[in-house]
C-alpha positions as CSV (number, residue, x, y, z in Angstrom):
1,X,0.3,0.4,0.1
2,X,1.4,3.0,-0.8
3,X,2.7,5.2,2.1
4,X,6.0,7.0,1.2
5,X,6.2,10.9,0.7
6,X,5.0,11.4,-3.0
7,X,8.4,13.5,-4.2
8,X,11.9,12.6,-4.4
9,X,15.0,14.4,-3.9
10,X,15.6,14.5,-7.3
11,X,12.1,16.6,-7.8
12,X,10.8,13.4,-9.7
13,X,7.5,12.2,-8.5
14,X,7.6,8.7,-6.7
15,X,5.0,7.0,-9.1
16,X,5.0,4.2,-6.2
17,X,3.1,6.5,-3.8
18,X,0.2,6.9,-5.4
19,X,-2.8,5.0,-5.8
20,X,-4.2,6.3,-9.3
21,X,-1.6,7.3,-12.4
22,X,-3.7,9.3,-14.2
23,X,-2.0,10.9,-17.9
24,X,-4.3,13.3,-19.9
25,X,-4.2,12.8,-23.5
26,X,-4.8,15.5,-25.6
27,X,-4.2,14.2,-29.0
28,X,-1.6,16.8,-29.6
29,X,2.2,16.0,-30.5
30,X,3.0,17.0,-26.9
31,X,0.7,14.2,-25.1
32,X,2.4,11.4,-27.4
33,X,5.6,12.2,-26.1
34,X,4.5,12.7,-22.4
35,X,2.9,9.3,-22.6
36,X,6.0,7.9,-23.8
37,X,8.4,9.2,-20.9
38,X,5.8,8.7,-18.2
39,X,5.4,4.9,-19.0
40,X,8.6,4.2,-19.2
41,X,8.7,5.8,-15.6
42,X,5.6,3.7,-14.4
43,X,7.3,0.6,-15.9
44,X,10.3,1.3,-14.1
45,X,8.4,1.7,-10.9
46,X,6.7,-1.3,-11.3
47,X,3.1,0.6,-11.1
48,X,1.6,-0.1,-14.7
49,X,-1.5,-1.5,-13.3
50,X,-2.1,1.9,-11.0
51,X,-2.6,3.7,-14.9
52,X,-5.7,4.9,-16.4
53,X,-5.2,7.6,-19.2
54,X,-8.0,10.2,-20.0
55,X,-8.9,12.2,-22.8
56,X,-11.4,15.2,-22.2
57,X,-13.6,15.3,-25.5
58,X,-14.6,18.4,-26.7
59,X,-16.9,16.5,-29.4
60,X,-17.0,18.5,-32.4
61,X,-14.7,21.4,-31.7
62,X,-12.0,18.8,-31.6
63,X,-10.1,18.5,-34.9
64,X,-11.9,15.1,-36.8
65,X,-10.8,12.2,-38.9
66,X,-10.5,13.6,-42.4
67,X,-9.9,11.3,-45.7
68,X,-7.4,12.8,-48.3
69,X,-6.1,11.4,-51.1
70,X,-7.6,7.9,-50.6
71,X,-6.3,7.7,-47.0
72,X,-7.9,8.0,-43.9
73,X,-6.1,10.3,-40.8
74,X,-7.9,9.8,-37.3
75,X,-9.1,12.9,-35.5
76,X,-8.4,13.9,-31.9
77,X,-10.4,11.3,-30.3
78,X,-9.2,8.5,-31.7
79,X,-5.3,9.7,-31.3
80,X,-5.9,9.7,-28.0
81,X,-6.6,6.2,-27.8
82,X,-3.8,5.2,-30.4
83,X,-1.4,6.6,-28.0
84,X,-2.7,5.5,-24.6
85,X,-2.9,1.7,-26.1
86,X,0.8,2.1,-27.9
87,X,2.4,2.8,-24.6
88,X,0.6,-0.3,-22.8
89,X,-2.5,0.7,-21.0
90,X,-5.0,-1.7,-21.8
91,X,-8.0,-0.2,-23.3
92,X,-10.7,-0.8,-20.4
93,X,-8.1,1.6,-18.8
94,X,-8.8,4.7,-21.3
95,X,-11.2,6.9,-20.6
96,X,-13.1,9.3,-22.7
97,X,-15.2,12.0,-20.9
98,X,-17.2,14.9,-22.3
99,X,-19.2,17.3,-20.4
100,X,-22.9,16.4,-20.7
101,X,-26.4,17.9,-19.8
102,X,-29.6,16.2,-19.8
103,X,-31.8,16.0,-23.1
104,X,-35.1,16.2,-24.0
105,X,-35.7,12.4,-23.0
106,X,-34.2,12.5,-19.5
107,X,-30.5,11.0,-21.3
108,X,-27.7,12.8,-21.1
109,X,-26.3,14.3,-24.5
110,X,-23.0,16.1,-25.4
111,X,-22.8,19.6,-24.0
112,X,-19.9,21.6,-26.2
113,X,-18.2,24.0,-25.4
114,X,-19.6,26.6,-28.0
115,X,-22.9,26.2,-26.8
116,X,-21.7,27.0,-23.0
117,X,-19.8,30.4,-24.3
118,X,-23.3,31.1,-26.0
119,X,-25.3,30.7,-22.9
120,X,-22.8,32.2,-20.5
121,X,-22.4,35.2,-22.7
122,X,-18.7,35.7,-22.8
123,X,-16.0,34.4,-24.7
124,X,-12.9,33.0,-22.4
125,X,-10.1,35.4,-22.0
126,X,-6.6,35.2,-20.3
127,X,-7.7,36.1,-16.9
128,X,-10.5,33.8,-17.5
129,X,-10.5,30.7,-19.2
130,X,-13.2,29.0,-17.7
131,X,-13.6,26.6,-21.0
132,X,-10.2,25.0,-19.3
133,X,-12.0,23.7,-16.1
134,X,-15.7,23.6,-17.6
135,X,-14.9,21.4,-20.5
136,X,-11.5,19.7,-19.3
137,X,-10.3,19.6,-15.8
138,X,-13.9,19.5,-14.1
139,X,-15.1,16.0,-16.5
140,X,-11.8,14.7,-15.9
141,X,-12.2,15.2,-12.0
142,X,-15.6,14.0,-12.0
143,X,-14.1,10.5,-13.6
144,X,-12.0,9.9,-10.7
145,X,-15.0,10.2,-8.4
146,X,-16.2,6.0,-8.7
147,X,-12.5,5.3,-8.5
148,X,-11.9,7.8,-5.4
149,X,-15.0,6.0,-3.5
150,X,-14.2,2.5,-4.0
151,X,-10.1,3.1,-3.1
152,X,-11.2,5.6,-0.3
153,X,-13.1,2.9,1.4
154,X,-10.3,0.2,1.4
155,X,-7.3,2.9,2.3
156,X,-9.3,4.3,4.7
157,X,-7.4,8.3,3.8
158,X,-7.5,10.4,1.1
159,X,-6.8,8.9,-2.5
160,X,-3.7,10.0,-3.7
161,X,-3.5,10.9,-7.5
162,X,-0.8,12.4,-10.0
163,X,-2.2,14.3,-13.1
164,X,0.4,13.8,-15.5
165,X,0.5,16.5,-18.0
166,X,2.1,17.3,-21.7
167,X,2.5,21.4,-20.8
168,X,5.9,23.0,-21.8
169,X,7.6,26.0,-21.3
170,X,7.9,26.7,-25.2
171,X,4.2,27.0,-25.4
172,X,3.8,30.7,-23.8
173,X,5.0,33.0,-20.6
174,X,2.0,31.0,-18.4
175,X,3.3,27.5,-19.0
176,X,6.9,28.7,-18.7
177,X,6.1,30.4,-14.9
178,X,4.2,26.7,-14.1
179,X,5.8,24.4,-11.9
180,X,6.7,20.6,-13.2
181,X,5.3,19.3,-10.1
182,X,2.6,20.7,-7.5
183,X,-0.2,20.1,-6.0
184,X,-3.5,21.3,-6.9
185,X,-6.1,19.8,-4.5
186,X,-6.1,18.1,-1.1
187,X,-9.2,17.4,0.8
188,X,-10.5,14.5,3.2
189,X,-11.4,12.2,-0.2
190,X,-8.6,13.0,-2.2
191,X,-5.1,14.8,-3.1
192,X,-4.0,15.2,-6.8
193,X,-0.6,16.1,-7.5
194,X,0.0,17.7,-11.1
195,X,3.6,16.1,-12.6
196,X,4.6,18.0,-16.6
197,X,7.7,15.4,-17.6
198,X,8.7,17.2,-20.8
199,X,8.2,20.8,-19.3
200,X,12.2,22.1,-20.5
201,X,11.6,19.7,-23.7
202,X,12.2,22.4,-26.7
203,X,9.8,22.3,-29.6
204,X,12.2,20.6,-32.2
205,X,12.9,18.0,-29.5
206,X,9.2,16.7,-29.7
207,X,9.2,17.1,-33.7
208,X,12.2,14.9,-33.6
209,X,11.1,12.3,-31.6
210,X,7.8,11.9,-34.0
211,X,10.3,10.9,-36.6
212,X,10.3,7.1,-35.0
213,X,7.1,7.7,-33.0
214,X,5.0,4.2,-32.9
215,X,1.7,6.5,-33.3
216,X,1.5,9.2,-35.7
217,X,0.6,13.2,-35.1
218,X,-2.4,14.6,-35.8
219,X,-3.0,15.8,-39.7
220,X,-3.7,19.0,-38.7
221,X,0.0,19.6,-37.8
222,X,1.0,19.6,-41.4
223,X,0.1,22.1,-44.3
224,X,-1.8,19.0,-45.4
225,X,-2.4,15.6,-44.3
226,X,0.2,13.5,-44.6
227,X,2.9,15.8,-45.5
228,X,5.2,15.6,-42.8
229,X,6.0,19.4,-42.7
230,X,4.6,20.4,-39.6
231,X,3.4,23.4,-41.4
232,X,0.0,23.7,-40.2
233,X,-1.7,24.4,-36.8
234,X,0.9,24.9,-34.2
235,X,-0.9,23.2,-31.5
236,X,-3.7,20.7,-31.1
237,X,-6.7,21.9,-29.5
238,X,-9.8,23.4,-30.0
239,X,-10.2,23.5,-34.0
240,X,-10.8,27.5,-33.0
241,X,-8.7,28.3,-29.8
242,X,-9.1,32.1,-28.6
243,X,-5.6,31.7,-27.4
244,X,-4.2,30.5,-30.5
245,X,-2.0,32.5,-32.9
246,X,-3.4,34.5,-35.9
247,X,-1.8,31.9,-38.3
248,X,-3.5,29.0,-36.5
249,X,-6.7,30.9,-36.0
250,X,-6.8,32.2,-40.1
251,X,-5.8,28.8,-40.9
252,X,-8.2,26.6,-39.0
253,X,-11.1,29.1,-40.4
254,X,-10.0,27.8,-43.8
255,X,-10.2,24.4,-42.8
256,X,-13.6,24.5,-40.7
257,X,-15.5,27.5,-42.5
258,X,-19.0,26.3,-41.3
259,X,-17.7,26.5,-37.6
260,X,-16.0,29.4,-37.9
261,X,-19.4,31.0,-39.0
262,X,-21.3,29.4,-35.8
263,X,-18.3,31.1,-33.6
264,X,-19.2,34.3,-35.8
265,X,-23.3,33.8,-35.1
266,X,-22.6,33.5,-31.1
267,X,-20.2,36.6,-31.5
268,X,-22.5,38.6,-33.2
269,X,-25.6,37.8,-31.0
270,X,-24.1,38.3,-27.7
271,X,-21.6,41.3,-28.6
272,X,-18.8,39.9,-26.9
273,X,-15.8,39.7,-29.5
274,X,-14.0,36.0,-30.1
275,X,-10.7,37.8,-28.2
276,X,-9.9,41.5,-27.1
277,X,-8.2,42.3,-30.0
278,X,-9.7,40.5,-33.0
279,X,-13.4,39.8,-33.7
280,X,-14.1,36.7,-35.6
281,X,-15.8,37.9,-38.2
282,X,-12.6,40.0,-39.2
283,X,-10.6,37.2,-39.1
284,X,-13.3,35.4,-41.4
285,X,-13.0,38.0,-43.6
286,X,-9.1,38.6,-43.6
287,X,-8.7,34.6,-44.2
288,X,-11.1,35.2,-47.3
289,X,-9.1,37.8,-48.6
290,X,-5.3,38.1,-47.5
291,X,-3.1,35.7,-48.4
292,X,-3.9,33.0,-45.4
293,X,-2.3,29.8,-45.3
294,X,-3.5,27.3,-47.9
295,X,-6.2,24.7,-46.0
296,X,-4.8,21.7,-47.5
297,X,-7.9,20.0,-46.7
298,X,-11.6,21.2,-45.8
299,X,-13.5,19.7,-43.3
300,X,-17.3,19.2,-44.4
301,X,-18.7,19.8,-40.9
302,X,-22.0,18.4,-42.2
303,X,-22.7,15.6,-40.2
304,X,-25.5,14.8,-37.5
305,X,-23.2,15.6,-34.7
306,X,-22.1,19.5,-35.8
307,X,-26.2,19.5,-36.7
308,X,-27.0,19.0,-33.2
309,X,-24.2,21.8,-32.1
310,X,-25.9,24.1,-34.2
311,X,-29.4,23.5,-33.0
312,X,-27.8,23.5,-29.4
313,X,-25.8,27.0,-30.0
314,X,-28.9,28.6,-31.4
315,X,-31.1,27.4,-28.9
316,X,-28.9,28.9,-25.9
317,X,-28.6,32.3,-27.6
318,X,-32.5,32.2,-27.7
319,X,-31.9,32.9,-23.9
320,X,-30.6,35.9,-21.6
321,X,-27.0,35.4,-21.2
322,X,-25.6,34.6,-17.8
323,X,-23.5,37.2,-17.8
324,X,-23.5,41.1,-19.6
325,X,-21.2,40.5,-22.5
326,X,-18.0,42.5,-22.7
327,X,-18.7,44.3,-25.7
328,X,-15.7,44.4,-28.2
329,X,-12.9,47.0,-27.6
330,X,-12.5,49.7,-30.3
331,X,-8.8,49.5,-30.1
332,X,-8.2,46.1,-32.0
333,X,-5.1,44.8,-33.5
334,X,-4.7,45.2,-37.4
335,X,-4.4,41.8,-38.8
336,X,-1.7,42.8,-41.1
337,X,-0.3,46.2,-42.4
338,X,-2.9,46.7,-45.7
339,X,-6.2,45.3,-43.4
340,X,-7.2,46.7,-40.2
341,X,-10.2,45.5,-38.3
342,X,-13.7,46.7,-38.7
343,X,-15.6,48.8,-36.0
């Protein structure tokens, strides 16, 4: 039974001190490297049987599977499951979770982040990144609850959980400041520590690792599926993430124009801008007029899941928002030298 302190003097967590080892697989390039590094540590410590991998699915907002030149490329959720299996986690211990709400017939149905934004009335901001908690952290934490209850009864103490994530310093100032190891939750039921095993890996090293990887990286990382040039989006998160770079957003808009139009509908109805510096309506116009990257492939977004998303978002827009919108600022940044945002 684990009883030692959860941290070795070297700074690496003592994996044998945890009851549940929970790597979070986003489907991006970093999560594959994280899984490889972490699972080697778990094998070295002899605790592979304590590993349950988790993928917090964003549903339709994730990058989907595509068929390009006769080859099928998996979507984000499928990639997460493939990576978990490739590094030794049995399929029954890979858990995909998503936020749900009661449907018309009483059953649970997916509740998209975009539906939440429409209902809330404001887009996430750097100072209020509620999307991360609502769509990712909270749903994974809820998925731990049955395990915590069972183990808590057996152990008679708080369950010790190690959350393993693929965040890296190269991804921005906020992640550079984030400790590689910290305690993020402690109560009478559970203690949750967070470990970032590849925090100091540079981006080039991550890409080099993928050269001989047993699983592919996401097709959206390339200029076109299978190109192998890393000239696509720089991160694999929401297809249209409010924290993404301008280039990523312009490329995503061209790859998923119907989804971008739905975001624009939320923006227009609620009055809040997609970002403080750019409205998505301006980004859409810019992507069509000012030499945005070639999409390589365009997602049709014409299936029943997308139709359900549209219906959910429009139903949310018919109601009063939970928060008053923060109206778009007038001092927005120009998108390029000859293209300024419309006011």
